[in-house]
Each structure stands twice: as structure tokens, then as C-alpha cells.
C-alpha positions as CSV (number, residue, x, y, z in Angstrom):
1,M,15.5,-8.7,54.5
2,T,12.5,-6.8,54.9
3,T,13.3,-3.5,56.5
4,P,12.1,-3.2,59.9
5,I,8.9,-0.9,60.6
6,R,9.2,2.0,62.8
7,K,6.8,4.4,64.5
8,I,7.0,7.6,62.3
9,G,5.6,11.0,63.6
10,F,4.8,13.8,60.8
11,I,4.9,17.4,62.6
12,G,2.9,19.5,60.1
13,A,0.0,17.8,58.0
14,G,0.2,20.3,54.6
15,N,-0.3,18.5,51.2
16,M,3.2,16.8,51.1
17,T,2.4,15.4,54.5
18,Q,-0.9,13.8,53.0
19,S,0.6,12.8,49.9
20,I,3.4,10.8,51.8
21,V,1.0,9.5,54.5
22,G,-1.1,8.5,51.9
23,G,1.0,6.9,49.4
24,M,2.8,4.7,52.5
25,V,-0.7,3.7,53.7
26,A,-1.8,2.4,50.2
27,S,1.6,0.5,49.7
28,G,0.7,-1.4,53.0
29,Y,2.5,1.0,55.7
30,P,0.7,-0.1,59.0
31,A,-1.5,3.1,59.6
32,D,-1.3,2.5,63.5
33,H,2.7,3.2,63.3
34,I,2.1,6.6,61.5
35,F,1.5,9.6,63.9
36,V,0.8,13.1,62.7
37,S,0.4,16.4,64.3
38,N,-1.2,19.7,63.1
39,P,-2.9,22.7,64.8
40,S,-5.8,22.3,61.8
41,T,-8.5,19.9,63.4
42,A,-9.7,19.9,59.7
43,K,-6.8,18.2,58.8
44,L,-6.2,16.0,61.2
45,D,-9.8,14.6,61.0
46,K,-9.2,14.2,57.1
47,L,-6.2,11.7,57.8
48,K,-7.6,9.9,60.7
49,N,-11.0,9.3,58.9
50,E,-9.3,8.3,55.3
51,L,-6.2,7.0,56.8
52,N,-7.3,5.8,60.2
53,V,-3.4,7.1,61.3
54,Q,-3.0,8.4,64.8
55,T,-3.5,11.9,65.4
56,S,-2.6,15.3,67.5
57,Q,-2.4,18.9,67.9
58,D,0.7,18.6,70.2
59,N,3.9,18.1,68.5
60,V,5.7,16.8,71.4
61,E,2.8,14.0,72.1
62,I,3.4,13.2,68.2
63,A,7.4,13.2,68.6
64,E,7.3,11.1,72.0
65,A,5.4,8.5,70.3
66,A,7.7,8.4,67.2
67,E,11.2,6.3,66.5
68,V,11.3,9.0,63.6
69,I,10.4,12.3,63.4
70,V,9.5,13.8,60.1
71,L,9.4,17.9,60.2
72,A,7.7,18.9,57.5
73,V,6.3,22.3,58.4
74,K,7.1,25.7,56.1
75,P,10.8,26.6,56.6
76,Q,9.7,30.0,58.4
77,L,8.3,28.1,60.9
78,M,10.7,25.6,61.4
79,A,13.1,27.2,64.2
80,D,10.1,27.6,66.4
81,V,8.7,24.4,66.1
82,C,12.4,22.8,66.7
83,E,12.8,24.8,69.9
84,H,9.8,23.7,71.2
85,L,10.8,20.0,70.5
86,R,14.2,20.1,71.9
87,T,13.2,21.9,75.1
88,T,10.1,19.1,75.6
89,V,10.8,15.8,74.1
90,T,13.0,13.2,76.1
91,D,16.4,11.3,74.6
92,L,15.7,13.6,71.2
93,E,19.1,12.4,70.0
94,S,17.8,8.9,70.1
95,K,15.8,9.3,67.4
96,L,15.9,9.7,63.6
97,I,15.2,13.3,62.4
98,V,14.1,13.6,59.1
99,S,13.2,16.9,57.1
100,I,11.5,17.5,53.9
101,A,11.7,21.5,53.9
102,A,13.8,23.1,51.3
103,G,16.9,25.1,51.9
104,I,17.2,24.4,55.8
105,R,20.6,22.5,56.0
106,F,22.1,20.0,58.5
107,D,24.2,22.8,60.6
108,K,21.0,24.3,61.2
109,Y,18.8,21.5,62.7
110,R,21.5,21.0,64.9
111,N,21.7,24.6,66.0
112,Y,17.6,24.2,66.3
113,L,17.4,20.9,67.8
114,N,20.8,19.2,69.0
115,E,24.2,18.7,68.1
116,D,24.2,14.7,68.8
117,I,20.8,14.6,66.4
118,R,21.4,12.2,63.4
119,M,19.5,13.0,60.0
120,I,18.4,12.8,56.6
121,R,16.8,15.0,54.5
122,V,14.2,14.1,51.9
123,M,13.1,16.4,49.0
124,P,9.7,14.4,47.8
125,N,7.8,15.5,45.5
126,T,3.6,15.6,45.2
127,P,3.1,12.7,42.8
128,S,3.8,10.7,45.9
129,L,0.5,10.8,46.2
130,V,-0.2,8.6,43.6
131,G,2.8,6.5,44.3
132,E,4.8,7.9,41.1
133,G,6.9,10.1,43.6
134,L,10.9,10.9,43.1
135,S,12.4,12.0,46.8
136,G,16.0,12.9,46.8
137,L,17.6,11.9,49.8
138,V,21.0,13.1,51.8
139,S,21.9,11.6,55.2
140,D,24.5,13.3,57.5
141,D,27.4,11.5,58.8
142,R,25.9,9.9,62.3
143,A,22.6,8.4,60.4
144,T,23.0,4.6,60.2
145,S,22.9,2.3,57.4
146,A,19.7,1.0,59.1
147,D,18.4,4.4,59.0
148,C,19.2,5.1,55.1
149,D,17.5,2.0,54.4
150,F,14.6,2.6,56.3
151,I,13.9,6.0,55.0
152,E,14.7,4.6,51.3
153,H,11.9,1.9,51.9
154,T,9.7,4.4,53.2
155,F,10.0,7.0,50.4
156,N,10.3,4.1,47.9
157,G,6.5,3.2,48.8
158,V,5.7,6.7,47.2
159,G,7.5,6.2,43.8
160,K,11.2,6.2,43.5
161,S,14.2,7.6,45.6
162,V,17.8,8.8,44.7
163,W,20.9,9.4,47.1
164,V,22.7,12.4,45.9
165,E,25.9,13.3,47.1
166,N,25.6,16.6,49.5
167,E,23.0,19.3,49.9
168,D,24.2,21.6,47.1
169,Q,22.9,18.3,44.8
170,L,19.7,18.0,46.9
171,D,18.4,21.7,46.2
172,I,19.2,21.3,42.3
173,L,17.2,18.0,42.8
174,G,14.4,20.0,44.1
175,A,14.5,22.5,41.5
176,V,13.9,19.8,39.0
177,A,11.9,17.0,40.7
178,G,10.5,19.0,43.7
179,S,9.4,21.8,41.5
180,G,8.8,20.1,37.9
181,P,5.1,18.8,38.6
182,A,4.3,22.5,38.7
183,Y,6.5,23.0,35.7
184,F,4.7,20.3,33.8
185,F,1.2,21.2,35.3
186,E,1.9,25.1,33.7
187,F,2.6,23.5,30.3
188,M,-0.1,21.7,30.2
189,A,-2.7,24.4,31.1
190,T,-1.6,26.0,28.0
191,L,-1.8,23.5,25.7
192,Q,-5.3,23.1,27.4
193,K,-6.0,26.8,27.0
194,A,-5.0,26.2,23.4
195,A,-7.0,23.4,22.6
196,E,-10.3,25.5,24.2
197,A,-9.4,28.4,22.1
198,L,-9.6,26.7,19.1
199,G,-13.1,25.3,19.6
200,F,-12.8,22.4,22.4
201,D,-14.7,22.2,25.6
202,L,-12.7,22.2,28.9
203,D,-13.5,18.5,29.7
204,K,-12.2,17.6,26.0
205,A,-9.5,19.6,26.2
206,R,-7.9,18.5,29.4
207,E,-8.6,14.9,28.4
208,M,-6.6,15.5,25.3
209,V,-3.8,17.3,27.6
210,Q,-3.2,14.7,30.4
211,Q,-3.6,11.8,28.5
212,T,-1.2,13.0,26.0
213,A,1.1,13.7,28.9
214,L,0.7,10.2,30.7
215,G,1.6,9.1,27.5
216,A,5.0,10.5,26.5
217,A,6.0,10.0,30.1
218,K,5.1,6.2,29.9
219,M,6.8,6.0,26.7
220,A,10.0,7.7,28.1
221,S,9.7,5.5,31.1
222,H,9.9,2.2,28.6
223,S,12.7,3.7,26.5
224,D,16.3,3.5,26.6
225,L,16.6,6.8,23.7
226,E,17.2,10.2,25.1
227,L,14.7,12.3,25.7
228,A,15.7,14.4,22.2
229,D,16.0,11.5,20.1
230,L,12.2,10.3,21.2
231,R,11.0,14.1,20.2
232,S,12.4,13.2,17.0
233,Q,10.8,10.0,16.5
234,V,7.1,11.7,16.9
235,T,8.6,14.5,14.5
236,S,8.2,13.9,11.0
237,K,10.6,16.2,8.7
238,G,8.3,18.7,7.3
239,G,4.9,18.1,9.1
240,S,2.6,19.4,11.9
241,T,4.5,18.3,14.8
242,A,7.5,20.0,13.1
243,K,6.2,23.3,12.7
244,G,4.9,22.9,16.3
245,V,8.5,22.2,17.8
246,E,9.9,24.9,15.7
247,V,7.5,27.6,17.6
248,Y,8.9,26.4,21.1
249,Q,12.9,26.2,19.8
250,Q,12.5,29.6,18.2
251,A,11.0,31.0,21.9
252,N,14.3,29.0,23.2
253,L,12.9,26.8,25.8
254,E,16.0,25.0,26.5
255,Q,17.0,28.4,28.0
256,I,13.4,29.1,29.5
257,S,13.6,25.7,31.3
258,A,17.4,26.6,32.5
259,D,16.6,29.8,34.0
260,A,13.4,28.2,35.9
261,V,15.8,25.7,37.4
262,R,18.3,28.1,38.3
263,A,15.6,30.2,39.9
264,A,14.3,27.5,41.7
265,V,18.0,26.4,43.0
266,K,18.5,30.4,44.1
267,R,15.6,30.5,46.4
268,N,16.5,27.1,47.8
269,Q,19.7,28.4,48.6
270,E,18.3,31.6,49.6
271,M,16.4,29.9,52.0
272,A,19.0,28.3,53.6
273,E,20.5,31.8,54.9
274,L,17.0,33.1,55.7
275,F,15.7,30.3,58.1
């Protein structure tokens, strides 16, 4: 059965909203059912001109028009934005509230908005823009199965989604999948610089790195082998790859990754207390 289309409004038009909305439209979601608000006319004009979605600088106008309200503002702005919605939007408890903000938990949103709201939290990542996103989903005990199906279907339109058991797990998923693209870009940038330092120009160095990363990701997605086993398959004993991998192992890359994820999880937890 096809998941019914709902009018969905995004409060905030930052990079993540642009990624999600762009992916939704590209996957066939009707643009006239997507509403976006933001203080910046430049961001709204870009979305309107490129995707033909409905836009407004008025959060309340967008929230009133929508059946699903996606809160896509920075955590430090969330309390003020929600307070304005709570005091001005009619029948707020009849709408599904979705948040894509890191850290802020259901109980805070009930304080900000209304004790009777029903809600789903989503942790998407920026590859949603190219249809390769990974979104973590967790619902409160008031969201219906139809709500969950709709949000899963929506975010599957920009990649893949996975339900987690609780908000603690969403913090961890955010630290891996939400922040993960930045980790990979950082690593790719270092490989590019290494190639440039050895004589390649920027364009060729980047092409080598990004195509290799793309190929490795596709190999992983098409294989049932563990990632460590895939690494072993391309690492001939005593060869050049083995020497390169040895350098990473000596630097304890595994511990570096563990420390990075824990630092991101800790920050998510801090934001749950701050905002």
C-alpha cells in the first residue's frame, strides 16, 4: 500500500533541510505539499526557484499549513521557536511534530510545545542530498503506526532509515552516521593532500581520492564480508598496501575513531542538558 502524502512543513532552511527537501522532490514527493520557512529570503528563494516548494518567512504560516511540522533549527534556537509556535499555532496537538535537531529530547519538547503532542525524532545526515542518506528514527509512545510509516517512507526517499530503541541510541547513531560524513571528508582531504605533496595537481588528486572512496563504499555495500575482511582482501602480505595500513595501525586508528565517536556522543548528551 502506498503511504499517503501529507503536507509537511520545515521550520528552518539550513543545509540539512535543503538536503532533505531536495532529496524528497527528486524522489517524486509533490513539491506543492512541501512548505519551508526561514528568516533568510536568499535560502527561501533558492528552494522556491530550484524545487518549486512553498516558502514563507513566517514560521506560523508554514506550521498552520502543514500536517507534519519538521523542526530544523539549531538547538540553541529551539526553545524560542517552539514557544512562538505553542502560543500562536492552532490545534498544535493534532499535528505530527518531527525534530531533526541533535540532543534535545522528547521531554524538553513537551515543555516547549505541549504535553499532548505526538512526536518522532530523526537524525539524518547530509548525503540525503544525493539520495544516499542514513537517518536514525525514534518515536514517542504517542506517534501512531501511520505516523511512523509516513516518516520512514519520507526519509527512505533520501536514502535509508533505521529505527532505534531509544533516545540514547539515537545519540550514538548521530555520532556515527550524522557526523560520519565529516569524518570521511577529513580523511579524504588528508589523502588528497598527500597525493598533492607527491606531485599530483589538486584536480587529479581529488579525483583519485573520491573515486577510490566511492568504489570502496560500493564494494562494502555489495559484500557480506566484515569490513576488516574486505581490508584484508586488498592487503597483500608484504606489499605496499600492507605497509600503508601498518602506519595507520601504529597510529591506533581504531582508538582514534572510538575517541571521535565518544566525543560526539558526549556533545549530544551535553546539548540535551543545555537546550
